[in-house]
N, C-alpha and C positions, 0 to 999 in steps of 0.2 A: 077538418076545415076542408072547404070545395075547392076545386081549382079554379079559381075566378080570378078575376083581374089583377085584385090584391095580389092574390099569392105569386103570379108572375113579379109584380113590383118589387117585392119583399124578397122572391127567391131568386131573380137573375141569376146571380154568381153560383147559387147551388145547380141550379137548372144547368146551368153551363159544364159542370160538371158529369151532370145526368146525360145530354148529349155526347161529352164527350167518349162515356162509356160504352153508350150507345155504339159509336163509330170505332172503338175497339175490338165490341163484341164482334161485330161482322167482319173485321178485320180476321179477328181469330178463326172465325167460324170459316169464312168465305177464302180466305187468303194466308194460310196457313200451313206450311206442311213441317211432318213430325220432326223432321231433320232438322229443320231449320231454329238451330236452337239460341240464339240471339234474340231473335224476332219470339219464340215462344215463353221466353223467360222475360224480356221486357214486358210485350205485352199484357202478363198474366200479374207482373210486379203493378203497373201502371192500374191494372183492374182493380187489385186489391188497396192501392191505397185512395183510388178513387171509392171505393165504397167504402172503407174507414172513414171518410169525409163526408161521404153522402148520410150513413147511417146517422153520424153525430149530428149535422145540421139540419136535416128532417126528423128528429127523437121523439117530437112532439104531434107531429104529423103523420101518423099511422096507414092512412089512406092512401097518401102519398106514396110511400115506400113500397105498400102493394101494387101499386100501379109501374114503378119502375122495374121492381122485381119480376116481373111478369110483364112488363113489356122488354127487356131485357131477354127473357128463356124465347119470347115470340122471332125476334129477331133469327135463332139459331130455327127456327122450324124447319127449311127447306134444306139445310147444310147436311153432308155425310160428315158422320164423324172422323173427324181427323187423329183421332191420339190413339185409337182404339179401334179394333178388327172383331170385338167379342159382337157385336151386331150382326154380322153375319151368319154366326152360327142360332144364334136369335131365331132369325127368321128362317135358318133349315128347319129347325125345332116345328116351329109353329107349321111351317107347311109340312113337314112329316106328320106330323098327331092328325090334321086333317085330310090326309091321303091314310088311314087308317093306322101309320106304323106308331109303334110305342118307341120315341126317343132313348129312350133309356138301353135300349135292346140291342142297337146299330151305331157303328161310328159313321162319319161322313167317309171317310176313307175307303171301309169295305164297301159300299157301292163306285164309288168314282173308280176305283183300279181294277173295276172289275166293269169298267163301261155302261154304269146303269145310272140312269139318271131320273129319280123316281120323282121329282119335283120341279116344277117350274123354275129357272134359271140356275139349276142344278152345280155347272160347272162354275158361273160364275162365283156364286154363294162360296163355294170350294177354293176357288183362288182369292177370295177375298178374304176369309178365314185363316189361311195358312195351314202347312203342313202338320203341325205339332198340335192344333185344336181338332182339326179334322181327325186323328188318328187318336184320340179319346172317348170316349164316353161323357155322353150329356151331364152335368151336374148338377142343372138349376131346377130347382122344387118346384113343384105342382102349380099354385101360385103365379110364380114366374111364367110358367109353360103356356099357362091362360092367357095372360098379356101377348107371349108368342101368337097363340092360336088366334086372338083377336087381329093382331097385325094382319097375319093370313086371310084372315076371312074380310078384310077391308082391303087387302091389295095386295093378293094372291100372285099379281104377275110383277110388280114392281118391288124393286129393290127402295127407290125412293122411298115411295106410297108406303111401304112397311114401317120406314125410318118414324116418318111422319106421324104415323098412328100410335108408335111406341113413343115416339116423343109426347104427344101429347097424354097419353095415360098415366107418364111421369109427372109431367106438368100439373095433370089435376092431383095427382097423389100430394105435390107441393103446398097446393090450395089445401087439401086436407089437413095434411102438416101445417101450415100456416091460421089453421082457423082451430083444429085440438090443441096446438102448442099454444097459442095465444092466450086459450081457456084454461088451461095448465096453471101457465105461469100466474093468475090471477088468482086461480084458486089455490095454490103457495104462497100468497101476497109478494110477488114479485113482479117488474116489472114487463105489459105483456109485451112492450117494443123490444124486448131481449131475443125475440123468436127471429128476428130481421139477423142476427148476428148467423144464424145459419141460412136464411129462406133468400136473403140478397148475396149471400156469400160468393164470389167467383167460382170458387174452389167446388159449389156444389153445382151453382150453374154452366158452369164448362162439365164437370166430369158426371154429373147425373142427365142432367137435361139434353148438354152438349154429345157428349160419348156416350150415353144409351145406356147408363150402368143401373140397376134396380135397386141398389140401396135405395135409393128415393120411395120405393113403394115399400119397402120395409120399414123405412124409415115412420112412416106414415102410419101401419097398421102398429107398430109399438109405441107411438106417442100415443096414440087413440085407446090404445089399451091403458097405458099407465093413467090417463083420464079416466076412464070408468073407473078403474082399481079408487080412486082417487076419490070418486063420488059414491063408492060403495058399491057398485053393480060390477061384484066382481065375477060371476057368470060370464055376462059379455065380455069383460078383460078378459078372461080365458082363452075365448073362441077368439078374438079379435089376434090376442097374443098368438096362436096356433096360425092365424094368416099372415103372423109375420115372419113366423118360423119357416113355415111353408113357400116363402120366396124368396128369402135366404136363412140358412140355418143359422147364424151367427147367433140370435138372440136365446138357443138354447144354454149358452153359458150362463143366463142370467136366472135362469129357474131356481137352481137352490137359494137366491139371494130374497127371496119374497117370504120364505120360510116366516123371518120374525116381525115381518110385514103385518101376518095373520095373526101371529101369536101378540101383536102388541096390547091387545087387549085382554090379555091375561089378568083377573083377579089376583092371584097370589104375586104377582110383579111387586107390589111395595114390602114383601117381606123376602124377598132374594129367591123366592123359590118357582122354579121354571115348567110350572103345571098347568099346561093349559086345561082350559074346559073340553067338553066333548064336542061343544057345539064351535069351538072354533076348531079344534082338529077335523072337526068333519068340514068345514068352509076350507080349510088345506088342500085336504084331499079330494074334495070336490074339487078346486079351482086347478091344481093337475091333473085331475083326471078330463076335464073338459078339453085343457092345454092338449092332452094326449092322444085323447080318443078323434079329437078334431082333428088333429097334424095325421093322424094314423089313416083314417076317413079320407083325406085330401091326397095320399099315395096312394089309396087301396086301387083307382084305377089302371093304375101303372103296375102292380104286384103282379111279380114272379120271382121264382127262386135266380131267375139273371137278372132280374134287377138288382135284388140287393146283394148280387155278388159284383153286379158292374159298379153299381154306385158308391158302394163303402170302397172297392178299387179307386176309382174316381177324387173320391175325396182324399181317401188317403194321399195320394199324390203331392195334395198339399201340405205334408208334414215330410214327407220321405223319397218327393223326387226336385219340386220346383224351388226352387231358390231367388228371389228378388229382393232387393231394398231390406233385408233383416239388420237388425243392430244386434243386441245382444246375441243373436243366433252367430251372427258371424265369427263373434270374438268368440265361443264357444268352439264354433268349426276350425279355427287359427290354433286354438291350445290344443285340438282335437290332433291338429293334424301336425303337432310336434312328437307326438306320442303313436300314431297310427300311421299318420301319410296320407289319407284316402278314403271318399267314402263316407264322411261325416254322417253327412246328411242322415243316414241308413240307420245312425244309433240315436243321433241326437233328436231326429223326427219323432221317432218312437218315446222319447222322452216327454215332451215337450207337452202331448196332451195331460200326461201324467201329472206333472208340473204344474200347469196351470189349474188344473181339478182342485188339486189340494190349496192352491194360491184359495179358490173359490170357495171352497168347505171353511178357510180359515175366516175370511171375507162373512159369510154367513154366520158363523159361532162366537166368533170374539169381535166384531165390532157392531157398533148400534146402526139398525137398519129399520128401524120400527117407524120411523115417517118417510113422506114419496118422497120430501127432499134426499133424506139418509138412504132411501133405496136407490134412487138414481145414482147419488154419488158413487155407491157401492159398485152399481153397475157400470160406471165409466172409470173406476178404479179397476176392475175387475178387467172391463175390453182391453185398455190401456197396458195393462201387465202382459196379455193378452198376443200382442202388436208387436211389444217389447220383445216377447221371446219367438214370434212367429219366424218362419224361416222366408215367407212370400208375404210381404205389405205393400199391396196393389196401391198407389194414391188414391181412388174411390173406399177403399176402404174406411176411411178416416171417418167418412161421413157420421158414421154413428158414434164416433167419438166426439163429435162437434155438437150434433144436436142433444146429446146427454149433459154434455159442458155448459149449454145455453140454461139449466133446471139448477146448476151447483154455483160454487164460488171459483170457479180454475175457468183460467183463459192460456192454460198452455195448447188445449186442442186448437185454438181459433191459431194461433203462431204457428201449430203443425200446418193447418190448412193451407199457410201461408206458404211455407218453406216447401211444403211436399212437391210443388215443381221440378226441383232440382233432381228428383227421383228419375222424370224424364230425360236427366243430364248423363244417368249411370253407366250408358253404353257410349259415350265417348270416348273414342280412342284413337290416337294417332296410328296406329298400324293395324287397321282393317280387320287385318286376318286374327285378329285379337277380340274375341267374342264374348269375354269376360266384364264385368262392371267394372268401373274405374271407383273403387271403395274410398279414393279420397274424397269423392263427392259425397256416397253415401256416408261416409265419416262425417263431410261438412253440413250435410242437413239433420242428424243427429245429436253431435253436437250444440246447437241450437234449442232443438228440441229436450232433452234431457236437460241442457243448462236452465230453462224456462220450467220443465217438470219439478226438478231438485227444488229451485228456488221456491215455487208457491207451496209445495206439498210437504217439503222436511225444514226450511230455512225460515220462512216466514208464513205469518197464519193467510191465507188464500182471501183475496178481496173481491166484493163484487165488482160485476164489470159493470161499471158504470155508463151509461146510457144517455 
C-alpha cells in the first residue's frame, strides 16, 4: 500500500501513535541523562507500548513499518549516546589503526598516563571512556575494528562525526537484517512481518542505533548466513558466518549445532543408523573449514604473540572479573559465599564456559536440529542458557536472542527486551558510597523473564507470535 491520501484517512489514529513515538525518541536521544531513572524507564516503557500497538495496527503494511523503523533511527543521527561510554573506545581504536598502531597491543592508559597523545582528541576520548575501559586492552574483533577505521577515515577529528558514521553503518546493517530476515521468514513459511518485532523494537533502536553497539552488524551477518544456508549455498554461508564471528565472538557458541543440519540428508536415517555419506561429511568439514580459515585470516593482520596473550586475557575478564546483571551466577555466588566467603567469580567464572560447552554439545547430539527452524531454535536455547549463567549480561547482548526468536515459536525474548531497561537501575542506592548492584531490582527483572521462559518452554507449548 502506498502512502497516499487514503492511507492518512484510514490510519489517522495509528499515525498519532507514530508521531508520539517520534517525539519520545527525540526526548530519549537529546533530553535524557542516564541517571534520570524515572524519565528513562517511563520513556522506554511508553515507546515499547507504542511499538507493540504500531506493529499490530500496521501488520499488513510492511512498507509503512519500514518507513517508521528507519524514520525513528534517523531521529537519532545527531545524538551522542547517553546510556553507554563504549563508543569513545571505538573511536580510539579506529584512529589508532590509522596511525599505524595495533590496537590489541596497547591500552589507552599506557599512553595518557605517560603524557603521550597519539591521536586527535586523545584526552577527550580517554575522559569519555573512563578509567576502567582505558586500563584494559581492546576486545573488539577485526570487522568491528573495520567499522571503527571507517569512522576514523571519514571523521578523524570529530567525535560527533565519528558517531554519525558508525551509526549509519549500524543502520545499514539493520536494512540488511530486514532484507534477509524477511526472505528467510518466507523460506521458512513464516510471516515476513515478524521481522518487525526486531527491526521496530525500541530496544534495538535505542541500544544499537542509539548507543552504538555493533551487535546489529553481527546480527546482520548471522541472519544473512542462515538465509544462505537455507537456500543451499553453504560455502558462502560459512564465509558470512565468519564475518559475524569477526564482528562479535558470540556466534562461536553456535558452531557445534550445525552438525545435524548437514547430516540431515543421511540416507541411513530411516534405519536409525547415523552414518553420514562421504559427501555429507565433506560438506560439513568444508563448512567448518571455511568458517575457521576466514576467521583466522581476518585476525591475521593483527597477529603477534602479544596479541594472543592480551586478547585471551581481555576475553577472560568477562568470565573471571566482571559482574553485572547476572542471574543464576548471582545465586551460585551467594551459595559460594556461605562456604568460602570471597572471590567466587574466580571459581565459578572458570566453570561457566565448561558448563555452557557441555550444554551445547547435549543440544547438538540429543536434540533434533535438522531443519533450519530447529537449528535456529537450538541457537536460541543455547544462547539463552549462556546468558542465564553468565557473570555479565549487558542489555544490548539480548539483541541476538531477540532476532533468533523471530524465527521460532518463543516470545520470552520479546518480554526480555522490554524488562531489560531495569538493568540500568541496578546501581540505584540511597547510600552513594555503596557501589554494588541493587539485587532487588535484578531479582525483579529476572523473575519476569524466568516466569515467561518457564511458562513457554516447560509448562505450555510455545505458540506462534501473532502479528
